The first five atom37 places (N, CA, C, CB, O) and aatype in JSON, in Angstrom:
{
  "aatype": [12, 11, 15, 10, 1, 16, 7, 17, 13, 1, 17, 9, 0, 0, 10, 0, 9, 12, 15, 15, 0, 10, 0, 16, 0, 5, 19, 3, 10, 15, 5, 15, 14, 6, 19, 15, 0, 16, 5, 14, 7, 2, 15, 1, 12, 14, 11, 5, 5, 6, 1, 12, 0, 10, 2, 18, 19, 2, 5, 14, 14, 12, 9, 14, 8, 15, 19, 3, 7, 18, 5, 19, 16, 14, 16, 13, 2, 1, 4, 9, 5, 4, 8, 7, 19, 6, 2, 18, 1, 15, 16, 15, 0, 14, 1, 19, 15, 14, 16, 8, 13, 9, 3, 1, 3, 7, 11, 19, 10, 15, 2, 19, 0, 14, 0, 1, 18, 13, 4, 10, 5, 4, 8, 19, 14, 5, 0, 3, 0, 0, 14, 9, 16, 7, 2, 16, 13, 16, 14, 15, 11, 7, 13, 7, 5],
  "atom_mask": [
    [1, 1, 1, 1, 1],
    [1, 1, 1, 1, 1],
    [1, 1, 1, 1, 1],
    [1, 1, 1, 1, 1],
    [1, 1, 1, 1, 1],
    [1, 1, 1, 1, 1],
    [1, 1, 1, 0, 1],
    [1, 1, 1, 1, 1],
    [1, 1, 1, 1, 1],
    [1, 1, 1, 1, 1],
    [1, 1, 1, 1, 1],
    [1, 1, 1, 1, 1],
    [1, 1, 1, 1, 1],
    [1, 1, 1, 1, 1],
    [1, 1, 1, 1, 1],
    [1, 1, 1, 1, 1],
    [1, 1, 1, 1, 1],
    [1, 1, 1, 1, 1],
    [1, 1, 1, 1, 1],
    [1, 1, 1, 1, 1],
    [1, 1, 1, 1, 1],
    [1, 1, 1, 1, 1],
    [1, 1, 1, 1, 1],
    [1, 1, 1, 1, 1],
    [1, 1, 1, 1, 1],
    [1, 1, 1, 1, 1],
    [1, 1, 1, 1, 1],
    [1, 1, 1, 1, 1],
    [1, 1, 1, 1, 1],
    [1, 1, 1, 1, 1],
    [1, 1, 1, 1, 1],
    [1, 1, 1, 1, 1],
    [1, 1, 1, 1, 1],
    [1, 1, 1, 1, 1],
    [1, 1, 1, 1, 1],
    [1, 1, 1, 1, 1],
    [1, 1, 1, 1, 1],
    [1, 1, 1, 1, 1],
    [1, 1, 1, 1, 1],
    [1, 1, 1, 1, 1],
    [1, 1, 1, 0, 1],
    [1, 1, 1, 1, 1],
    [1, 1, 1, 1, 1],
    [1, 1, 1, 1, 1],
    [1, 1, 1, 1, 1],
    [1, 1, 1, 1, 1],
    [1, 1, 1, 1, 1],
    [1, 1, 1, 1, 1],
    [1, 1, 1, 1, 1],
    [1, 1, 1, 1, 1],
    [1, 1, 1, 1, 1],
    [1, 1, 1, 1, 1],
    [1, 1, 1, 1, 1],
    [1, 1, 1, 1, 1],
    [1, 1, 1, 1, 1],
    [1, 1, 1, 1, 1],
    [1, 1, 1, 1, 1],
    [1, 1, 1, 1, 1],
    [1, 1, 1, 1, 1],
    [1, 1, 1, 1, 1],
    [1, 1, 1, 1, 1],
    [1, 1, 1, 1, 1],
    [1, 1, 1, 1, 1],
    [1, 1, 1, 1, 1],
    [1, 1, 1, 1, 1],
    [1, 1, 1, 1, 1],
    [1, 1, 1, 1, 1],
    [1, 1, 1, 1, 1],
    [1, 1, 1, 0, 1],
    [1, 1, 1, 1, 1],
    [1, 1, 1, 1, 1],
    [1, 1, 1, 1, 1],
    [1, 1, 1, 1, 1],
    [1, 1, 1, 1, 1],
    [1, 1, 1, 1, 1],
    [1, 1, 1, 1, 1],
    [1, 1, 1, 1, 1],
    [1, 1, 1, 1, 1],
    [1, 1, 1, 1, 1],
    [1, 1, 1, 1, 1],
    [1, 1, 1, 1, 1],
    [1, 1, 1, 1, 1],
    [1, 1, 1, 1, 1],
    [1, 1, 1, 0, 1],
    [1, 1, 1, 1, 1],
    [1, 1, 1, 1, 1],
    [1, 1, 1, 1, 1],
    [1, 1, 1, 1, 1],
    [1, 1, 1, 1, 1],
    [1, 1, 1, 1, 1],
    [1, 1, 1, 1, 1],
    [1, 1, 1, 1, 1],
    [1, 1, 1, 1, 1],
    [1, 1, 1, 1, 1],
    [1, 1, 1, 1, 1],
    [1, 1, 1, 1, 1],
    [1, 1, 1, 1, 1],
    [1, 1, 1, 1, 1],
    [1, 1, 1, 1, 1],
    [1, 1, 1, 1, 1],
    [1, 1, 1, 1, 1],
    [1, 1, 1, 1, 1],
    [1, 1, 1, 1, 1],
    [1, 1, 1, 1, 1],
    [1, 1, 1, 1, 1],
    [1, 1, 1, 0, 1],
    [1, 1, 1, 1, 1],
    [1, 1, 1, 1, 1],
    [1, 1, 1, 1, 1],
    [1, 1, 1, 1, 1],
    [1, 1, 1, 1, 1],
    [1, 1, 1, 1, 1],
    [1, 1, 1, 1, 1],
    [1, 1, 1, 1, 1],
    [1, 1, 1, 1, 1],
    [1, 1, 1, 1, 1],
    [1, 1, 1, 1, 1],
    [1, 1, 1, 1, 1],
    [1, 1, 1, 1, 1],
    [1, 1, 1, 1, 1],
    [1, 1, 1, 1, 1],
    [1, 1, 1, 1, 1],
    [1, 1, 1, 1, 1],
    [1, 1, 1, 1, 1],
    [1, 1, 1, 1, 1],
    [1, 1, 1, 1, 1],
    [1, 1, 1, 1, 1],
    [1, 1, 1, 1, 1],
    [1, 1, 1, 1, 1],
    [1, 1, 1, 1, 1],
    [1, 1, 1, 1, 1],
    [1, 1, 1, 1, 1],
    [1, 1, 1, 1, 1],
    [1, 1, 1, 0, 1],
    [1, 1, 1, 1, 1],
    [1, 1, 1, 1, 1],
    [1, 1, 1, 1, 1],
    [1, 1, 1, 1, 1],
    [1, 1, 1, 1, 1],
    [1, 1, 1, 1, 1],
    [1, 1, 1, 1, 1],
    [1, 1, 1, 0, 1],
    [1, 1, 1, 1, 1],
    [1, 1, 1, 0, 1],
    [1, 1, 1, 1, 1]
  ],
  "atom_positions": [
    [[36.66, -1.4, 18.74], [36.78, -0.04, 19.23], [36.37, 0.95, 18.14], [38.2, 0.24, 19.7], [35.74, 1.97, 18.43]],
    [[36.75, 0.65, 16.88], [36.41, 1.54, 15.79], [34.89, 1.63, 15.61], [37.08, 1.06, 14.48], [34.37, 2.71, 15.35]],
    [[34.18, 0.49, 15.75], [32.72, 0.51, 15.59], [32.07, 1.3, 16.71], [32.16, -0.92, 15.55], [31.03, 1.94, 16.49]],
    [[32.64, 1.28, 17.91], [32.11, 2.06, 19.02], [32.23, 3.56, 18.72], [32.86, 1.71, 20.34], [31.29, 4.32, 18.93]],
    [[33.4, 3.98, 18.22], [33.59, 5.38, 17.86], [32.66, 5.79, 16.73], [35.04, 5.63, 17.46], [32.11, 6.89, 16.75]],
    [[32.48, 4.91, 15.73], [31.58, 5.2, 14.62], [30.15, 5.36, 15.13], [31.65, 4.09, 13.56], [29.43, 6.25, 14.69]],
    [[29.74, 4.48, 16.05], [28.4, 4.56, 16.64], [28.19, 5.86, 17.38], [0.0, 0.0, 0.0], [27.15, 6.51, 17.23]],
    [[29.18, 6.26, 18.18], [29.09, 7.52, 18.92], [29.04, 8.7, 17.95], [30.29, 7.67, 19.89], [28.28, 9.65, 18.15]],
    [[29.85, 8.64, 16.91], [29.86, 9.73, 15.94], [28.48, 9.86, 15.29], [30.95, 9.49, 14.86], [27.98, 10.97, 15.13]],
    [[27.89, 8.75, 14.91], [26.56, 8.79, 14.28], [25.52, 9.34, 15.24], [26.15, 7.38, 13.8], [24.65, 10.12, 14.85]],
    [[25.6, 8.92, 16.5], [24.66, 9.39, 17.51], [24.79, 10.89, 17.71], [24.88, 8.64, 18.85], [23.79, 11.6, 17.77]],
    [[26.01, 11.38, 17.82], [26.24, 12.82, 18.02], [25.8, 13.6, 16.78], [27.74, 13.09, 18.31], [25.2, 14.67, 16.92]],
    [[26.07, 13.08, 15.6], [25.65, 13.76, 14.37], [24.13, 13.82, 14.29], [26.22, 13.04, 13.13], [23.58, 14.86, 13.92]],
    [[23.45, 12.74, 14.64], [21.98, 12.72, 14.62], [21.42, 13.72, 15.62], [21.45, 11.31, 14.91], [20.46, 14.43, 15.33]],
    [[22.02, 13.78, 16.8], [21.57, 14.73, 17.83], [21.78, 16.16, 17.36], [22.32, 14.49, 19.15], [20.93, 17.02, 17.59]],
    [[22.91, 16.43, 16.72], [23.19, 17.78, 16.21], [22.19, 18.16, 15.13], [24.62, 17.86, 15.66], [21.71, 19.3, 15.1]],
    [[21.87, 17.24, 14.25], [20.9, 17.52, 13.19], [19.53, 17.78, 13.79], [20.83, 16.35, 12.19], [18.84, 18.71, 13.38]],
    [[19.12, 16.96, 14.77], [17.82, 17.14, 15.4], [17.77, 18.48, 16.14], [17.52, 15.99, 16.36], [16.77, 19.18, 16.07]],
    [[18.84, 18.82, 16.85], [18.9, 20.09, 17.57], [18.77, 21.26, 16.61], [20.2, 20.2, 18.37], [18.05, 22.22, 16.88]],
    [[19.47, 21.17, 15.5], [19.4, 22.23, 14.5], [18.0, 22.34, 13.92], [20.41, 21.97, 13.38], [17.48, 23.44, 13.73]],
    [[17.38, 21.21, 13.65], [16.02, 21.21, 13.1], [15.04, 21.8, 14.09], [15.59, 19.78, 12.72], [14.15, 22.56, 13.71]],
    [[15.19, 21.46, 15.37], [14.29, 22.0, 16.38], [14.46, 23.5, 16.53], [14.52, 21.32, 17.71], [13.48, 24.22, 16.72]],
    [[15.68, 23.97, 16.46], [15.95, 25.4, 16.66], [15.43, 26.24, 15.5], [17.43, 25.63, 16.83], [15.07, 27.4, 15.71]],
    [[15.38, 25.68, 14.3], [15.0, 26.48, 13.13], [13.65, 26.1, 12.55], [16.04, 26.35, 12.07], [13.24, 26.66, 11.54]],
    [[12.95, 25.16, 13.18], [11.7, 24.66, 12.62], [10.63, 25.74, 12.59], [11.21, 23.46, 13.41], [10.42, 26.46, 13.57]],
    [[9.94, 25.84, 11.46], [8.76, 26.68, 11.33], [7.58, 25.73, 11.29], [8.83, 27.62, 10.04], [7.43, 24.97, 10.33]],
    [[6.75, 25.76, 12.3], [5.66, 24.81, 12.42], [4.37, 25.44, 11.93], [5.5, 24.33, 13.87], [3.98, 26.52, 12.37]],
    [[3.7, 24.75, 11.01], [2.4, 25.18, 10.52], [1.34, 24.37, 11.26], [2.28, 25.01, 8.97], [1.08, 23.22, 10.91]],
    [[0.73, 24.96, 12.28], [-0.22, 24.24, 13.11], [-1.47, 23.83, 12.36], [-0.6, 25.08, 14.29], [-2.16, 22.9, 12.78]],
    [[-1.79, 24.49, 11.27], [-2.99, 24.15, 10.52], [-2.86, 22.78, 9.86], [-3.29, 25.22, 9.48], [-3.87, 22.2, 9.46]],
    [[-1.66, 22.26, 9.73], [-1.45, 20.97, 9.09], [-1.5, 19.8, 10.07], [-0.12, 20.98, 8.37], [-1.34, 18.65, 9.67]],
    [[-1.7, 20.08, 11.34], [-1.72, 19.03, 12.34], [-3.16, 18.72, 12.73], [-0.9, 19.45, 13.58], [-3.81, 19.56, 13.36]],
    [[-3.7, 17.55, 12.38], [-5.1, 17.25, 12.64], [-5.44, 17.15, 14.12], [-5.47, 15.98, 11.95], [-6.61, 17.27, 14.48]],
    [[-4.46, 16.92, 14.99], [-4.73, 16.76, 16.41], [-4.91, 18.09, 17.14], [-3.62, 15.97, 17.05], [-5.35, 18.11, 18.29]],
    [[-4.58, 19.18, 16.5], [-4.59, 20.48, 17.15], [-5.83, 21.24, 16.73], [-3.31, 21.29, 16.81], [-6.19, 21.25, 15.55]],
    [[-6.5, 21.87, 17.7], [-7.71, 22.62, 17.36], [-7.35, 23.87, 16.58], [-8.49, 22.99, 18.63], [-6.19, 24.28, 16.54]],
    [[-8.34, 24.46, 15.95], [-8.11, 25.64, 15.13], [-8.08, 26.92, 15.96], [-9.18, 25.75, 14.06], [-7.86, 28.0, 15.4]],
    [[-8.28, 26.84, 17.26], [-8.25, 28.04, 18.09], [-6.83, 28.54, 18.22], [-8.85, 27.76, 19.47], [-5.87, 27.78, 18.07]],
    [[-6.7, 29.82, 18.5], [-5.38, 30.41, 18.67], [-4.72, 29.85, 19.92], [-5.48, 31.95, 18.76], [-5.41, 29.58, 20.9]],
    [[-3.38, 29.67, 19.92], [-2.69, 29.17, 21.1], [-2.99, 30.08, 22.3], [-1.16, 29.1, 20.85], [-2.98, 31.3, 22.2]],
    [[-3.26, 29.43, 23.42], [-3.54, 30.18, 24.64], [-5.03, 30.45, 24.84], [0.0, 0.0, 0.0], [-5.42, 30.87, 25.93]],
    [[-5.86, 30.24, 23.83], [-7.29, 30.49, 23.96], [-8.09, 29.23, 24.27], [-7.82, 31.12, 22.71], [-9.3, 29.31, 24.49]],
    [[-7.45, 28.09, 24.28], [-8.16, 26.86, 24.57], [-7.6, 26.25, 25.84], [-8.05, 25.86, 23.4], [-6.45, 26.49, 26.21]],
    [[-8.42, 25.47, 26.51], [-8.0, 24.84, 27.76], [-8.25, 23.34, 27.67], [-8.75, 25.44, 28.97], [-9.31, 22.91, 27.2]],
    [[-7.3, 22.57, 28.12], [-7.47, 21.12, 28.2], [-7.73, 20.83, 29.68], [-6.2, 20.32, 27.65], [-6.79, 20.81, 30.48]],
    [[-8.98, 20.61, 30.06], [-9.25, 20.39, 31.48], [-8.66, 19.06, 31.96], [-10.76, 20.41, 31.73], [-8.58, 18.08, 31.22]],
    [[-8.26, 19.08, 33.22], [-7.81, 17.83, 33.82], [-9.0, 16.89, 33.88], [-7.2, 18.06, 35.24], [-10.12, 17.31, 34.17]],
    [[-8.77, 15.64, 33.61], [-9.85, 14.67, 33.67], [-9.87, 13.95, 35.01], [-9.72, 13.67, 32.53], [-10.81, 13.21, 35.31]],
    [[-8.84, 14.16, 35.8], [-8.78, 13.59, 37.14], [-7.77, 14.37, 37.96], [-8.41, 12.07, 37.09], [-6.94, 15.1, 37.4]],
    [[-7.82, 14.22, 39.27], [-6.86, 14.89, 40.13], [-5.51, 14.21, 40.0], [-7.33, 14.9, 41.61], [-5.43, 13.03, 39.65]],
    [[-4.46, 14.96, 40.27], [-3.11, 14.39, 40.18], [-2.92, 13.29, 41.22], [-2.05, 15.48, 40.36], [-3.34, 13.42, 42.37]],
    [[-2.28, 12.22, 40.8], [-1.94, 11.14, 41.72], [-0.66, 11.51, 42.46], [-1.77, 9.77, 40.96], [0.17, 12.28, 41.95]],
    [[-0.52, 10.96, 43.66], [0.68, 11.21, 44.45], [1.9, 10.6, 43.76], [0.53, 10.65, 45.88], [1.79, 9.57, 43.09]],
    [[3.06, 11.24, 43.93], [4.31, 10.69, 43.39], [4.82, 9.63, 44.34], [5.37, 11.81, 43.19], [4.48, 9.62, 45.53]],
    [[5.65, 8.72, 43.83], [6.14, 7.6, 44.62], [7.59, 7.71, 45.05], [5.96, 6.35, 43.85], [8.04, 6.98, 45.93]],
    [[8.34, 8.62, 44.43], [9.75, 8.77, 44.78], [10.24, 10.16, 44.38], [10.6, 7.68, 44.1], [9.63, 10.84, 43.57]],
    [[11.34, 10.55, 44.96], [11.93, 11.86, 44.7], [12.3, 11.98, 43.22], [13.18, 12.09, 45.6], [12.85, 11.04, 42.65]],
    [[11.99, 13.11, 42.62], [12.28, 13.41, 41.22], [11.52, 12.53, 40.22], [13.75, 13.26, 40.97], [11.92, 12.43, 39.06]],
    [[10.43, 11.9, 40.66], [9.59, 11.17, 39.73], [8.96, 12.17, 38.76], [8.49, 10.35, 40.47], [8.43, 13.19, 39.2]],
    [[9.0, 11.91, 37.46], [8.32, 12.82, 36.53], [6.82, 12.81, 36.83], [8.59, 12.4, 35.04], [6.23, 11.74, 36.97]],
    [[6.19, 13.98, 36.94], [4.76, 14.0, 37.21], [3.99, 13.26, 36.13], [4.25, 15.44, 37.31], [4.36, 13.29, 34.95]],
    [[2.92, 12.59, 36.54], [2.06, 11.89, 35.59], [1.06, 12.87, 34.99], [1.33, 10.7, 36.28], [0.78, 13.92, 35.57]],
    [[0.53, 12.53, 33.84], [-0.37, 13.39, 33.09], [-1.81, 13.08, 33.51], [-0.17, 13.2, 31.55], [-2.26, 11.94, 33.37]],
    [[-2.56, 14.09, 34.02], [-3.92, 13.84, 34.5], [-5.01, 13.98, 33.42], [-4.23, 14.78, 35.62], [-6.18, 14.18, 33.74]],
    [[-4.62, 13.87, 32.16], [-5.6, 13.95, 31.07], [-5.16, 13.02, 29.95], [-5.74, 15.41, 30.55], [-4.02, 12.55, 29.93]],
    [[-6.06, 12.77, 29.03], [-5.76, 11.88, 27.89], [-4.74, 12.53, 26.96], [-7.06, 11.55, 27.12], [-4.74, 13.75, 26.78]],
    [[-3.89, 11.72, 26.38], [-2.96, 12.2, 25.37], [-3.21, 11.48, 24.04], [-1.49, 11.99, 25.83], [-2.36, 11.49, 23.15]],
    [[-4.37, 10.86, 23.92], [-4.72, 10.18, 22.67], [-4.69, 11.18, 21.52], [-6.12, 9.52, 22.78], [-5.31, 12.24, 21.6]],
    [[-3.97, 10.85, 20.48], [-3.88, 11.72, 19.31], [-2.87, 12.84, 19.44], [0.0, 0.0, 0.0], [-2.72, 13.64, 18.52]],
    [[-2.16, 12.93, 20.58], [-1.15, 13.98, 20.72], [-0.01, 13.72, 19.76], [-0.63, 14.07, 22.18], [0.45, 12.58, 19.62]],
    [[0.43, 14.76, 19.12], [1.5, 14.64, 18.15], [2.78, 15.22, 18.77], [1.15, 15.35, 16.82], [2.81, 16.38, 19.17]],
    [[3.82, 14.4, 18.84], [5.13, 14.86, 19.27], [6.13, 14.33, 18.25], [5.48, 14.38, 20.75], [6.44, 13.14, 18.22]],
    [[6.62, 15.23, 17.42], [7.58, 14.87, 16.38], [8.78, 15.79, 16.53], [6.94, 14.98, 14.94], [8.74, 16.71, 17.34]],
    [[9.84, 15.58, 15.77], [10.99, 16.49, 15.87], [10.66, 17.95, 15.54], [12.09, 16.02, 14.96], [11.41, 18.85, 15.92]],
    [[9.55, 18.19, 14.84], [9.21, 19.57, 14.47], [7.96, 20.1, 15.16], [9.02, 19.65, 13.0], [7.62, 21.26, 14.97]],
    [[7.27, 19.29, 15.94], [6.04, 19.73, 16.59], [5.82, 18.97, 17.89], [4.83, 19.54, 15.66], [5.99, 17.75, 17.94]],
    [[5.45, 19.68, 18.93], [5.19, 19.07, 20.23], [3.89, 19.62, 20.78], [6.37, 19.33, 21.23], [3.83, 20.78, 21.2]],
    [[2.84, 18.81, 20.77], [1.51, 19.23, 21.23], [1.53, 19.64, 22.7], [0.5, 18.1, 21.02], [0.79, 20.54, 23.09]],
    [[2.35, 19.02, 23.52], [2.4, 19.31, 24.95], [2.8, 20.77, 25.21], [3.38, 18.36, 25.65], [2.27, 21.42, 26.12]],
    [[3.74, 21.27, 24.41], [4.27, 22.61, 24.6], [3.2, 23.67, 24.36], [5.46, 22.85, 23.66], [3.29, 24.78, 24.89]],
    [[2.17, 23.35, 23.56], [1.11, 24.33, 23.3], [0.45, 24.79, 24.6], [0.05, 23.73, 22.37], [0.1, 25.97, 24.72]],
    [[0.27, 23.9, 25.55], [-0.35, 24.29, 26.82], [0.67, 24.52, 27.93], [-1.34, 23.23, 27.26], [0.5, 25.41, 28.76]],
    [[1.72, 23.71, 27.96], [2.67, 23.74, 29.06], [3.89, 24.62, 28.81], [3.13, 22.36, 29.36], [4.71, 24.82, 29.71]],
    [[4.01, 25.16, 27.6], [5.15, 26.01, 27.26], [5.12, 27.34, 28.01], [0.0, 0.0, 0.0], [4.08, 27.75, 28.51]],
    [[6.26, 27.99, 28.07], [6.43, 29.24, 28.8], [5.45, 30.31, 28.31], [7.86, 29.74, 28.66], [4.96, 31.11, 29.11]],
    [[5.15, 30.33, 27.01], [4.28, 31.36, 26.45], [2.82, 31.18, 26.82], [4.42, 31.37, 24.96], [2.09, 32.17, 26.9]],
    [[2.37, 29.95, 27.05], [0.93, 29.71, 27.19], [0.47, 29.14, 28.52], [0.5, 28.79, 26.13], [-0.74, 29.08, 28.76]],
    [[1.35, 28.72, 29.39], [0.9, 27.99, 30.57], [-0.04, 28.81, 31.45], [2.09, 27.55, 31.39], [-0.93, 28.23, 32.08]],
    [[0.12, 30.11, 31.52], [-0.77, 30.92, 32.35], [-2.2, 30.94, 31.79], [-0.24, 32.37, 32.45], [-3.16, 30.77, 32.53]],
    [[-2.33, 31.12, 30.49], [-3.66, 31.21, 29.89], [-4.36, 29.86, 29.84], [-3.57, 31.78, 28.49], [-5.59, 29.8, 29.78]],
    [[-3.61, 28.77, 29.87], [-4.22, 27.44, 29.84], [-4.34, 26.83, 31.23], [-3.41, 26.52, 28.96], [-4.96, 25.77, 31.39]],
    [[-3.78, 27.47, 32.25], [-3.76, 26.97, 33.63], [-3.06, 25.61, 33.73], [-5.19, 26.86, 34.18], [-3.37, 24.82, 34.63]],
    [[-2.15, 25.35, 32.83], [-1.38, 24.1, 32.85], [-0.06, 24.33, 33.59], [-1.12, 23.59, 31.39], [0.47, 25.44, 33.55]],
    [[0.47, 23.31, 34.26], [1.79, 23.49, 34.87], [2.83, 23.83, 33.81], [2.21, 22.21, 35.64], [2.81, 23.27, 32.71]],
    [[3.73, 24.74, 34.13], [4.77, 25.16, 33.19], [5.85, 24.1, 33.09], [5.38, 26.52, 33.62], [6.15, 23.41, 34.07]],
    [[6.43, 23.97, 31.92], [7.57, 23.08, 31.73], [8.65, 23.46, 32.74], [8.11, 23.16, 30.25], [8.96, 24.64, 32.9]],
    [[9.21, 22.49, 33.4], [10.23, 22.74, 34.41], [11.46, 23.42, 33.83], [10.63, 21.43, 35.09], [11.87, 23.11, 32.71]],
    [[12.06, 24.35, 34.57], [13.3, 24.99, 34.1], [14.41, 23.98, 33.8], [13.79, 25.99, 35.14], [15.29, 24.26, 32.99]],
    [[14.38, 22.83, 34.45], [15.4, 21.81, 34.19], [15.34, 21.3, 32.75], [15.24, 20.64, 35.16], [16.33, 20.77, 32.24]],
    [[14.2, 21.45, 32.1], [14.03, 20.97, 30.74], [14.7, 21.87, 29.7], [12.56, 20.84, 30.42], [14.73, 21.54, 28.52]],
    [[15.23, 23.01, 30.14], [15.9, 23.95, 29.25], [17.42, 23.88, 29.37], [15.42, 25.37, 29.54], [18.12, 24.72, 28.82]],
    [[17.92, 22.88, 30.07], [19.36, 22.71, 30.27], [19.81, 21.48, 29.49], [19.72, 22.56, 31.79], [19.27, 20.39, 29.66]],
    [[20.8, 21.66, 28.62], [21.25, 20.52, 27.82], [22.23, 19.65, 28.62], [21.92, 21.01, 26.52], [22.51, 19.93, 29.78]],
    [[22.72, 18.62, 28.0], [23.59, 17.65, 28.68], [24.92, 18.24, 29.12], [23.86, 16.47, 27.77], [25.59, 17.7, 30.0]],
    [[25.3, 19.36, 28.52], [26.55, 20.02, 28.89], [26.33, 21.1, 29.94], [27.21, 20.63, 27.66], [27.27, 21.79, 30.32]],
    [[25.09, 21.25, 30.43], [24.79, 22.24, 31.44], [24.49, 23.63, 30.88], [0.0, 0.0, 0.0], [24.35, 24.58, 31.64]],
    [[24.41, 23.75, 29.57], [24.14, 25.04, 28.92], [22.63, 25.3, 28.96], [24.67, 25.05, 27.45], [21.82, 24.43, 28.62]],
    [[22.25, 26.53, 29.37], [20.84, 26.91, 29.41], [20.42, 27.33, 28.0], [20.59, 28.06, 30.44], [21.07, 28.16, 27.37]],
    [[19.33, 26.74, 27.52], [18.84, 27.0, 26.17], [17.57, 27.85, 26.22], [18.56, 25.67, 25.44], [16.93, 27.95, 27.26]],
    [[17.21, 28.45, 25.1], [15.98, 29.24, 25.04], [14.76, 28.37, 24.75], [16.11, 30.32, 23.98], [13.63, 28.8, 24.97]],
    [[14.99, 27.17, 24.26], [13.91, 26.21, 24.0], [14.16, 24.95, 24.81], [13.8, 25.87, 22.47], [15.24, 24.77, 25.38]],
    [[13.17, 24.07, 24.85], [13.32, 22.8, 25.56], [14.49, 22.03, 24.94], [12.01, 21.96, 25.49], [14.61, 21.94, 23.72]],
    [[15.35, 21.49, 25.79], [16.53, 20.75, 25.34], [16.1, 19.5, 24.56], [17.42, 20.35, 26.55], [15.09, 18.88, 24.89]],
    [[16.86, 19.14, 23.53], [16.5, 17.96, 22.73], [16.3, 16.69, 23.55], [17.56, 17.72, 21.7], [15.42, 15.89, 23.23]],
    [[17.08, 16.51, 24.59], [16.94, 15.29, 25.41], [15.65, 15.29, 26.22], [18.14, 15.16, 26.34], [15.23, 14.24, 26.71]],
    [[15.01, 16.45, 26.37], [13.77, 16.56, 27.16], [12.56, 16.87, 26.28], [13.93, 17.64, 28.22], [11.47, 17.08, 26.8]],
    [[12.73, 16.89, 24.98], [11.68, 17.34, 24.06], [10.54, 16.34, 23.91], [12.28, 17.61, 22.71], [9.39, 16.75, 23.76]],
    [[10.83, 15.06, 23.95], [9.81, 14.04, 23.74], [9.2, 13.66, 25.09], [10.42, 12.79, 23.03], [9.62, 12.69, 25.73]],
    [[8.22, 14.44, 25.51], [7.65, 14.39, 26.86], [7.21, 13.0, 27.29], [6.49, 15.32, 26.94], [7.39, 12.62, 28.45]],
    [[6.63, 12.24, 26.37], [6.05, 10.95, 26.73], [7.09, 9.85, 26.97], [5.11, 10.51, 25.65], [6.72, 8.71, 27.24]],
    [[8.36, 10.19, 26.88], [9.39, 9.23, 27.28], [9.43, 9.1, 28.79], [10.78, 9.66, 26.75], [9.74, 8.03, 29.32]],
    [[9.1, 10.18, 29.5], [9.16, 10.17, 30.97], [7.8, 10.39, 31.61], [10.12, 11.24, 31.45], [7.49, 9.77, 32.63]],
    [[6.98, 11.25, 31.02], [5.67, 11.56, 31.58], [4.64, 10.65, 30.93], [5.3, 13.07, 31.37], [4.57, 10.56, 29.7]],
    [[3.86, 9.97, 31.76], [2.87, 9.04, 31.25], [1.49, 9.41, 31.79], [3.23, 7.58, 31.63], [1.38, 9.98, 32.87]],
    [[0.44, 9.08, 31.03], [-0.9, 9.33, 31.56], [-1.11, 8.48, 32.81], [-1.98, 9.02, 30.49], [-0.78, 7.29, 32.83]],
    [[-1.67, 9.09, 33.83], [-1.89, 8.34, 35.07], [-3.12, 7.46, 34.93], [-2.04, 9.3, 36.26], [-4.08, 7.8, 34.24]],
    [[-3.06, 6.34, 35.6], [-4.17, 5.4, 35.58], [-4.18, 4.64, 36.9], [-4.08, 4.42, 34.38], [-3.13, 4.27, 37.42]],
    [[-5.35, 4.42, 37.41], [-5.5, 3.63, 38.62], [-5.77, 2.2, 38.17], [-6.65, 4.18, 39.56], [-6.91, 1.74, 38.17]],
    [[-4.71, 1.52, 37.78], [-4.83, 0.19, 37.2], [-3.92, -0.78, 37.95], [-4.48, 0.21, 35.69], [-2.89, -0.41, 38.49]],
    [[-4.33, -2.02, 37.95], [-3.52, -3.05, 38.58], [-2.26, -3.27, 37.74], [-4.32, -4.38, 38.74], [-2.31, -3.18, 36.52]],
    [[-1.12, -3.56, 38.4], [0.1, -3.84, 37.63], [-0.08, -5.04, 36.71], [1.28, -4.09, 38.59], [-0.81, -5.98, 37.03]],
    [[0.57, -5.0, 35.57], [0.49, -6.09, 34.6], [1.22, -7.33, 35.12], [1.07, -5.66, 33.25], [0.8, -8.46, 34.89]],
    [[2.33, -7.09, 35.82], [3.1, -8.18, 36.41], [3.25, -7.92, 37.9], [4.49, -8.32, 35.73], [2.93, -6.84, 38.38]],
    [[3.74, -8.91, 38.62], [3.96, -8.75, 40.05], [4.92, -7.6, 40.32], [0.0, 0.0, 0.0], [5.82, -7.33, 39.52]],
    [[4.74, -6.92, 41.46], [5.53, -5.75, 41.75], [5.72, -5.65, 43.26], [4.86, -4.48, 41.19], [4.75, -5.69, 44.01]],
    [[6.97, -5.52, 43.71], [7.24, -5.38, 45.14], [7.64, -3.97, 45.51], [8.33, -6.35, 45.56], [8.08, -3.73, 46.64]],
    [[7.5, -3.02, 44.58], [7.89, -1.64, 44.83], [7.02, -1.03, 45.93], [7.77, -0.8, 43.55], [5.81, -1.23, 45.96]],
    [[7.66, -0.3, 46.84], [6.92, 0.48, 47.83], [7.4, 1.92, 47.74], [7.12, -0.1, 49.29], [8.59, 2.17, 47.56]],
    [[6.47, 2.87, 47.86], [6.84, 4.29, 47.75], [7.86, 4.69, 48.82], [5.6, 5.18, 47.85], [7.9, 4.09, 49.9]],
    [[8.66, 5.69, 48.52], [9.59, 6.24, 49.5], [8.8, 6.79, 50.66], [10.49, 7.34, 48.88], [7.64, 7.16, 50.51]],
    [[9.42, 6.84, 51.83], [8.75, 7.35, 53.02], [8.28, 8.79, 52.77], [9.71, 7.29, 54.26], [9.05, 9.63, 52.3]],
    [[7.01, 9.06, 53.09], [6.45, 10.36, 52.87], [5.82, 10.54, 51.51], [0.0, 0.0, 0.0], [5.23, 11.59, 51.23]],
    [[5.93, 9.54, 50.65], [5.32, 9.59, 49.32], [4.18, 8.58, 49.26], [6.37, 9.3, 48.21], [4.02, 7.76, 50.16]],
    [[3.42, 8.66, 48.22], [2.34, 7.69, 48.02], [1.1, 8.07, 48.78], [0.0, 0.0, 0.0], [0.95, 9.2, 49.24]],
    [[0.23, 7.14, 48.91], [-1.09, 7.4, 49.46], [-1.13, 7.26, 50.95], [-2.09, 6.48, 48.86], [-2.18, 7.45, 51.56]]
  ]
}
């Protein structure tokens, strides 16, 4: 029981440190090789394909463009450059969902919540590829192709 409490304490402490770092981080975009030198909002990442249909309710939307070389670290998130509240209109990218600004306690934050910050945990580049292993999944009624 003591090791369980110690594990939870470490997890909460790490989350608090990461949250603090995200809230106070000063990001120097010139040091990130994956980011173009253009001013935020002046560049557009065109979709490379049309969006694929979702397969179930609340499925995270898939990404219709390449994310090769995208940098997502505790202090920098390449996705937010186009999809963030400040730039989504000028880039014509879908805006980050309002649900991504609510933390685990239901508190509304001014920035993306730490649990939702690492976009590629849920959002994946879409591909029309055969499954690697057998799959019996069928889309929910009204979803899919």
